[in-house]
N, C-alpha and C positions, 0 to 999 in steps of 0.2 A: 060699706062692709056688708049690709043686709043684701045689697044687690049681688055681691059676690057669692054670698051663701045661697041665694036663690038660683044663681046661674053658675054654680060651682063646676058643673060638667062642662059648660061652655068655656069657662076660664081655663080649666085644665087642658081641654082640647086645643085652645089657642096657644097656650104655652108650649105644648108638645109640637104643634105645627111650626111655631117659631124656631124651636130647636132643630126640627128636621130641615127647615129652610136654611139654617146656619150650616148644618152638616153638608147639605147639598151644595151650598155655596163654596165651602172649603174643598169639597171633592172636585167641584168644577174648576176651582182655581188650581188645584194640584194637577188635574188632567191637562189644563191649558199649559201649565209650566212644562209638564212632561212632553207634550206635543211640540212645544217650542224647542226643547232640547233635541228631540228626535229629528226635528226639521233641520236643525243646525248640522247634525251628524249626516243627514241625507245630503245636504248641500255640500258638505266636505267630501263625502264619498263621490258625489257627482263631479266635483272639481278634480279629484284624484283620477277618476276615470277619463276625464277629458285630457288630463296631463299625460296619462299612459298612452292614450290614442295618438298623441303627437310625438311619442318617442320613436327612435330608430335604433335597434329593430323594434318592430311592433309586437306587443305581447300576444296578439292573435285576435281573431274575430269569432263571432258566434256561429258562423257558417261552417267552421271546421277546416277551411282552406289553409289558414295560417294559425298554428297553435304552438307558439314559442314556449309557453309554459310546459307543455308536454315534452318538447324537445329538451328543455333545460333539465327536466327530471330524468330523461334518458341519458343525457350527458353526465348527470350526477352519478347514475349507476355505472357508467363506463369509467368514471374517475375512481369510484370505489373499487372496481375490479382491477384497475391499474395499480392502485395503492396496495391491494392484496398481492398482486404479482411482484411488485417491487419489494415488498416486505420479505420475500423469499431470499433476497440478497442481503438482508440485514438480520440473519439468524443470530440470536445471542450466543456469545462464546461461553461455554460451560466453565464455571468456577472450579478450581482444584484446591481442595476436594469440594464436591457439590454439597449443597444443603445450606440451611440457614443457621443451624446450631452446630457449628464446627468447634471442636476442642483444640487446644494448643498442641496436644500430642498428635492429633490427626493431621493438622496442618504442617507440623514439623516433619513428619514422616513423608507426606505428599510432596513437600518442597524438596527434600533430599532425593526422592525417586525421580522427580521431574528434571532436576538439574543433571542427574546421572544419565537420564535418557537423552537429553539434549546434547550432552557432551559425547555420548556414543554416536548419535546421529552426525554430529560435526566430524568426528573421526572417520566414520564410514564414507562421508562425502568429501573428505580431504579439505575440510574447512579449518583453518588455523585459528585457535582461540588464544586470548591472553592467558598467562600462567594462572592456573587454579581459578578460572573465571566462574562466577556464580550468577551470571545473568541478572545483575542489579539487586540480588537478594542476599548479599554478603552480610548485611546487618542482622538478618533473621535466621541464617543457617545455624543450626545447633541449638537454637532456643527451644524451650518448652513452655515458657510463660511469655505472653505477649501483652501489649498495652490493651486496656479495655476498649472494646468496640472496634478493634483494628483487624480482627481475623477475617471477617467477611470481605472488606475491601481488599485485603492482601490476597485472599483466595481468588477474587475476580481478576486482580492484576496478574497473578501467576498463570491463570488460564490464558489471558491475552498475550503475555510475553511468550508462552509456549507456542501459541499459534503463529506469532510473527517469526520467532526463531526457526520454527519448522519450515516456513516458506523460504527463509534464507538458506537453510541447509539443503532443501530440495533443489534450489537454484544453483548449488555447488559454487558459491562465491569462494574467492581465494582465502579471505580472512575476515573475521568479525572483530572489530575493534571495541564495540560496546553497544549496550542498549540502555537508554535512560528513560525513567518514568517519574511521575509526580510522587511527592511524599503524601502518604495516607495514614501514617502511624507515627506516634511519638518515637518509636524505636528507629525510624528512618533517620533521625537526626544524628545517630551515632554511626551511620554508614559512610562510606567514601563519597565525597561530593560528585565524583564522576558518574555515579549511578543514578543521579536525580536531575529532574528538570525543574525550572522555576515556574513553568506554566502549570495552570490548574484546569481541571475539567470545567466545561461550560455546559449550560442547559438552556435549550430553547423550547419552543412550543411542541416540538416533535420528538427530540432525542437528547441524549447526553453524549457529549463529545469528549473523549479522554485522550490526551496527547501522549505520544511516545516518540523517541528519537533513536534511530539506528545509524551506526557508522560502520561501514565495511569497505573492503577493497576487492575489486574484481575487474574483469574486462567487459567490453560492451555486450557480448552474448549473455554473460551471467546477469548483467544489469537488466537486460530485456527479459530474462527469465523471472527475475524478482518482480518486475512490474506486471508481468503476465500472471504470476501467481497471486499477487494482491488483487488484481482485477477479477480473477476467476474464483476467488474465495467466496464461500456462501455467507461470510460474515462481513459486516460493514467496515472495511478497512479503506480509509480514504487517505491518499497521498496529498498532504497539505502543501509541502514544498520539498524541493530536492536540489542539492548543491553537488556538482560533479567537478572534480579537478584532478590533474595528474597526481598519482601517488608518488611519495618521496622514495625513490629507489636509486641505487648506485649504478651509474651508466659507465661502461668501459669505453675507452676511446677506440675508434675504428681506424686502422691503418689502410690507406689507399695503396693498392698494388702499383708499384712503379716499374718501368722497364728495367730488366736485369742487365748488368754489365756483361760483356762477352766473357765466356769461360773457356780456357785453353786446356785441352787434354793432350797429353804426350802419348805417342804411339808405343805400344808395349815392345820392349827389346826382344830380339830373337836370339835364343841360346845357340852357341857354336855347335854343340853336339847335334842339335836339331838341324842346322844347316848342312853338316856333313852327311847326315842320314838322307836328307833330300837329294843331295848331289849323287850319292851312291845309287839311290833308287832310280834316278833318271838315267844314269849311264847303263845300268843293268838292263832296263827295259826299253831303252832308246826313246825315251820321252823327250820331246823338244826338237828332234831332227838334227841333221848335221850342221845346218847353218845357224841354229839357235844357240846363242851363247849360254854357257853354263856358268854357274856360280863357283868360284874357286873354293877349295876346302880351306878351312881355317876360319878364324874369327873375322867377322865383317862388321864394319862400323854401323851403328844404329842410325836410323833416319831421324832428322831433327823433328822436334815436336811440331805438330800441326795445330793451327789456330782454328777451333770450331766454336762458332757462336751458339750459345744456348737459345732455345726457342723463346720468342717473346711472350710475355705473360698476357693472358686474355684480359680484356677490359672488364672491370668490376661491374656487376649488375646494379643499376640504380634503383633504390627503393622508393616507390611512389607513396605508399601508405604503410605506416609502421604502427602496429597496435601497441598501446602502452597501458599499463595497469592504472586503474582509476581509484580515487578515494571518493566515496559517496556518503554524504550526510543527508538523511531523509527524515523528514518530520511527518509522522503518521497521526491519524485520528481514528480511534475506534468509535464507530457510531452505534449507540445503543438506543433503540426506539423506546419511548415511554409507553407504558400500558394505556390501552384505550380507556377513555373516561366513560 
């Protein structure tokens, strides 16, 4: 103990030195462990580099001759530009009425005006509609109060139905049998079943697909106009399926022209007074000459009827292609792109 007191400074210095040696050893061990971890990462990166170098296509080299990474970035830009161009053909259909805070009174008024407009368009384009047709909104017409949370989906459907019906009217189809949509409101349960589909809207990573079914009658030119109108629409109207069959119409029997039987016509009788007048005229003016026999005066027997055959009927023209009215059942999907994340 006396030695420690005499060499206190030495003892303290030794203890401090031992502490520093311990700290240095711990730091050295930590550094060694860190170096080992970094060495493992470096080896993994090197192995990944070797793997990429063996891929086909090659990601590129450091000399700049082949830079597939740069090409991939350029192709990504081209893809984004293509998506922006295609998005122009998927313009959202405006709801009727527009807005997120629509009242029942506003929707009821807009519904009545839209149906009246579609009926006028149908009349102007000679499109036959079912009696008092409401374009699948019969359950909502005349209402002022609607089920909670149903006004916005109904306004969206009204805008989509108007767009589809306007294309059919512009194509001048012969008759519209009906448009069917999915139920989006509790009030739809009280409507006629013919107005609704059992299909539901589906959502994928890019868009919402809402189904509609239209049934109409037309001829092939009008059907081509309908398909052309759907394809040229700026909105995303996709024809999912189409069923075409002859429309149920009453066909009258056609009679084939047959050769007519001979028809006999009797020569018209000559009146006696007319014969006497002709004879007197011939004698007075010497018509007929001396040697020509003259008809005696008085009644003369009429000539027997002559048989004259009626002209044969022309052969009927054979019809090679006969246009018939068609019944078309078309399932459509309205594609609504999701907002960008």
